[in-house]
C-alpha positions in Angstrom: 6.0 41.5 28.7 5.7 40.3 25.1 6.1 36.7 26.2 3.4 37.1 28.8 1.1 38.6 26.2 1.7 35.7 23.8 1.1 33.2 26.6 -2.2 34.9 27.3 -3.0 34.9 23.5 -2.5 31.2 23.4 -4.9 30.7 26.4 -7.5 33.0 24.7 -7.2 30.9 21.5 -7.8 27.5 23.0 -7.1 27.4 26.7 -4.0 25.3 26.4 -0.7 24.8 24.6 0.1 21.8 22.5 3.4 19.9 22.8 4.4 18.4 19.4 3.7 14.7 18.6 6.0 15.0 15.6 8.3 17.4 13.8 7.3 19.6 10.9 7.6 17.1 8.0 4.1 15.7 7.4 2.8 15.8 3.9 -0.1 14.8 1.7 -2.8 15.9 -0.6 -6.5 16.8 -0.2 -9.9 15.2 -0.4 -12.9 14.2 1.6 -16.0 16.3 1.9 -14.5 19.2 3.8 -11.6 21.6 3.4 -10.3 25.1 4.0 -12.9 26.8 1.9 -14.5 28.2 5.1 -13.7 28.2 8.7 -14.8 28.3 12.3 -13.2 28.4 15.7 -10.8 25.6 16.4 -12.6 25.0 19.6 -16.1 24.6 18.2 -18.0 21.5 16.9 -18.3 17.9 17.8 -15.4 16.0 19.3 -14.3 12.6 18.0 -15.9 9.9 20.3 -12.9 8.4 22.0 -15.0 5.8 23.7 -15.4 4.0 20.4 -14.1 0.4 20.5 -10.8 -0.4 18.8 -11.5 -2.5 15.7 -8.8 -5.0 14.8 -8.4 -5.7 11.2 -8.7 -9.5 10.6 -10.5 -10.0 13.9 -13.4 -7.5 13.8 -13.5 -7.0 10.0 -11.5 -6.5 6.9 -10.7 -3.8 4.3 -12.4 -4.0 0.8 -11.3 -2.1 -2.2 -14.6 -1.6 -4.1 -13.1 -0.1 -7.4 -9.9 -2.1 -8.1 -9.9 -1.3 -11.8 -10.2 2.4 -11.4 -7.7 2.5 -8.5 -5.2 0.6 -10.6 -4.8 3.7 -12.8 -4.8 6.2 -10.0 -4.4 5.3 -6.4 -6.0 8.6 -5.3 -9.3 7.3 -6.8 -9.2 4.3 -4.4 -12.5 3.7 -2.6 -12.2 1.6 0.5 -14.8 0.1 2.9 -14.3 -1.7 6.2 -16.6 -4.7 6.3 -17.6 -5.7 9.8 -17.7 -9.4 10.7 -20.9 -8.7 12.6 -22.5 -7.5 9.3 -22.6 -4.2 7.5 -19.6 -1.8 7.3 -18.0 0.9 9.4 -19.6 4.4 9.2 -18.6 7.6 10.9 -15.4 7.6 13.0 -13.7 4.2 13.6 -10.5 3.5 15.5 -8.7 0.7 13.5 -5.7 -1.3 14.5 -3.7 -3.3 12.0 -0.3 -4.3 10.7 1.1 -3.6 7.3 4.6 -4.9 6.3 5.5 -5.5 9.9 4.4 -2.1 11.2 1.4 -2.0 13.5 -0.6 1.3 14.0 -3.9 2.2 15.7 -5.6 5.4 14.4 -8.9 7.1 13.6 -10.5 6.8 10.2 -13.7 8.3 8.9 -16.3 6.6 6.7 -19.3 8.2 4.9 -22.9 7.2 5.1 -22.2 5.0 2.1 -19.4 3.3 4.0 -16.6 4.7 1.8 -13.6 5.9 3.6 -12.9 9.6 3.5 -9.4 11.0 2.8 -7.7 14.4 2.6 -9.4 17.4 4.2 -12.6 16.6 6.0 -15.0 18.8 8.1 -17.5 17.8 10.7 -19.5 20.2 12.8 -17.1 23.1 12.3 -14.0 21.0 13.0 -11.4 20.4 10.2 -9.3 17.2 10.0 -6.7 15.9 7.6 -7.0 12.2 6.7 -3.8 10.9 5.0 -3.5 10.7 1.3 -0.2 8.8 1.6 -0.4 5.3 0.1 1.9 3.8 2.6 -0.5 1.1 3.9 -2.3 3.5 6.2 -4.1 5.6 3.7 -6.9 7.6 5.3 -5.6 7.7 8.8 -6.0 10.8 10.9 -3.0 13.1 10.8 -1.8 14.9 13.9 0.8 17.6 14.4 2.3 19.6 11.6 1.1 19.1 8.0 2.5 20.7 4.9 -0.1 21.1 2.2 1.4 20.7 -1.2 -1.4 22.5 -3.1 -1.1 25.9 -1.4 2.5 25.4 0.0 1.3 26.2 3.5 1.8 24.7 7.0 -1.2 23.6 9.1 -1.3 22.2 12.6 -3.6 19.3 13.6 -4.1 19.0 17.4 -2.4 15.9 18.8 -5.3 15.4 21.2 -8.1 15.0 18.7 -6.8 15.7 15.2 -8.7 18.9 14.6 -7.1 21.9 12.9 -5.7 24.5 15.3 -6.1 28.2 14.6 -4.8 31.4 16.3 -1.7 31.3 18.5 0.0 28.0 19.1 2.8 27.3 21.5 4.8 24.3 20.3 7.7 23.6 22.6 9.4 26.9 23.4 8.2 28.7 20.2 5.0 30.5 19.2 3.3 30.2 15.8 0.3 32.0 14.4 -2.3 30.1 12.3 -4.8 32.1 10.4 -8.1 32.2 12.4 -10.2 34.2 9.9 -11.7 33.7 6.4 -11.8 36.7 4.1 -12.6 34.8 0.9 -13.0 31.1 0.0 -9.7 29.6 -1.0 -10.6 25.9 -1.5 -13.3 24.6 -3.8 -15.0 21.2 -3.8 -14.9 19.1 -6.9 -18.0 16.8 -7.0 -16.5 14.6 -9.7 -13.3 13.8 -7.9 -14.6 14.3 -4.3 -11.5 16.4 -3.7 -11.0 20.0 -2.5 -8.7 22.1 -4.8 -6.9 25.2 -4.0 -8.1 28.0 -6.2 -7.6 31.4 -4.7 -4.0 32.7 -4.4 -5.2 36.2 -3.4 -6.5 35.3 0.0 -4.9 33.5 3.0 -6.3 30.0 3.7 -8.0 29.4 7.0 -5.6 27.7 9.4 -2.5 28.4 7.4 0.7 29.5 9.3 2.1 33.0 9.0 5.8 33.1 7.8 8.2 35.9 7.4 5.6 38.5 8.3 3.8 40.4 11.0 0.7 38.9 12.7 -2.5 41.0 13.0 -1.6 41.7 16.7 1.8 43.0 15.9 4.3 40.1 16.3 6.9 39.4 13.7 7.5 35.7 12.9 10.5 34.3 11.0 10.8 32.2 7.9 9.9 29.1 9.9 6.8 30.8 11.3 8.2 31.1 14.8 8.2 34.0 17.2 10.7 33.4 20.0 
């Protein structure tokens, strides 16, 4: 009966379950105009436009680091644009494909109205995304699946289908997880000087964060890994 109730809770939360793209193990930092300071339903807001053409680096355009001197002292201050061969630069969501050190990847990136690539937490029309802060050649790519946030030491889940942050009950494989769907107080605060969100409220649970070693609001106890089996 409890399993049936949880399956129904998953359906009520989003209408489907999500099979994992990757194991818990993702990491990163924060940034991009958006973050877990507030929240909304994981099912609300604008979807990424998946009809967008794939842009191949070297063929359709090229990356440009516009502040090399500043970035040399701190890679997290790097400001990148993607200049299109047709003129201008990428804005909004762009699906880029390129090879770095023998590894080819195709993934979504987001660029502001000024053409500068976003990174870290980013929000658009009520949907939250995490854009990689890992300087591994694919800085800024959309992260999917489990993400461990180093600033608040919490786990989050980014839907494999569109990268948006999931809230409420999640069925991942054969296990159930509960990701905070409510906001009692603001927990992340935007820094205009650094264009980064910083965790600043340890007394309230961040929106979207996973419950661990505790009881969920609807009465289910999850273990240290966040799982109810």
